C-alpha positions in Angstrom: 0.0 0.0 0.0 1.3 3.4 -0.9 -0.2 6.7 0.2 0.1 9.3 -2.5 -1.9 11.8 -4.5 -0.1 10.8 -7.7 -0.9 7.9 -10.0 1.4 5.0 -9.5 1.9 3.1 -12.8 3.7 0.1 -11.2 4.1 -0.2 -7.4 7.6 -1.1 -6.2 8.2 -4.5 -4.7 9.1 -4.6 -1.1 10.8 -7.7 0.4 10.6 -8.8 4.0 12.9 -11.8 5.0 13.5 -12.5 1.4 9.7 -12.8 0.5 7.8 -10.1 -1.4 5.1 -8.2 0.5 1.9 -8.2 -1.5 0.6 -4.9 -2.7 -3.0 -4.0 -1.6 -5.2 -1.0 -2.4 -7.1 -1.1 1.0 -5.9 -1.7 4.5 -7.8 -1.7 7.8 -6.0 -0.1 10.7 -7.7 0.5 14.1 -11.1 0.0 12.5 -10.5 2.6 9.8 -10.4 1.5 6.2 -7.5 3.3 4.5 -7.4 3.6 0.7 -4.0 4.1 -0.8 -4.9 5.8 -4.0 -6.4 9.3 -4.0 -6.6 9.3 -0.2 -10.4 9.4 -0.1 -12.9 8.3 2.5 -15.3 6.6 0.0 -14.3 3.0 0.7 -14.5 3.5 4.5 -17.9 5.3 4.3 -19.3 2.5 2.0 -18.0 -0.2 4.4 -19.5 1.6 7.5 -22.9 2.2 5.8 -23.2 -1.5 4.9 -22.3 -2.5 8.4 -24.8 -0.1 10.0 -27.6 -1.1 7.6 -27.1 -4.8 8.6 -27.3 -3.9 12.3 -30.3 -1.7 11.8 -32.2 -4.4 9.9 -31.5 -6.8 12.8 -32.9 -4.3 15.3 -36.0 -3.8 13.1 -36.6 -7.6 13.1 -36.3 -7.8 16.9 -38.5 -4.9 17.7 -41.8 -5.9 16.0 -45.0 -4.1 16.8 -47.0 -7.2 17.9 -44.0 -9.3 19.0 -40.4 -9.0 19.9 -38.5 -7.6 22.8 -40.5 -5.7 25.4 
């Protein structure tokens, strides 16, 4: 992963203990989804909105009008 505002045509290969480290476009650090290219929040916001919608749908199912948690 490389943080830059410039376009990278071909990322450089980094070796650790003689093995190449794979290049990724996204990385999660402390719950924050970091995107290497363009340094935007779009991928993190998309990930969080999907996660929140799942949790909201579970709460809607649990809290029915005629049944569910009291």
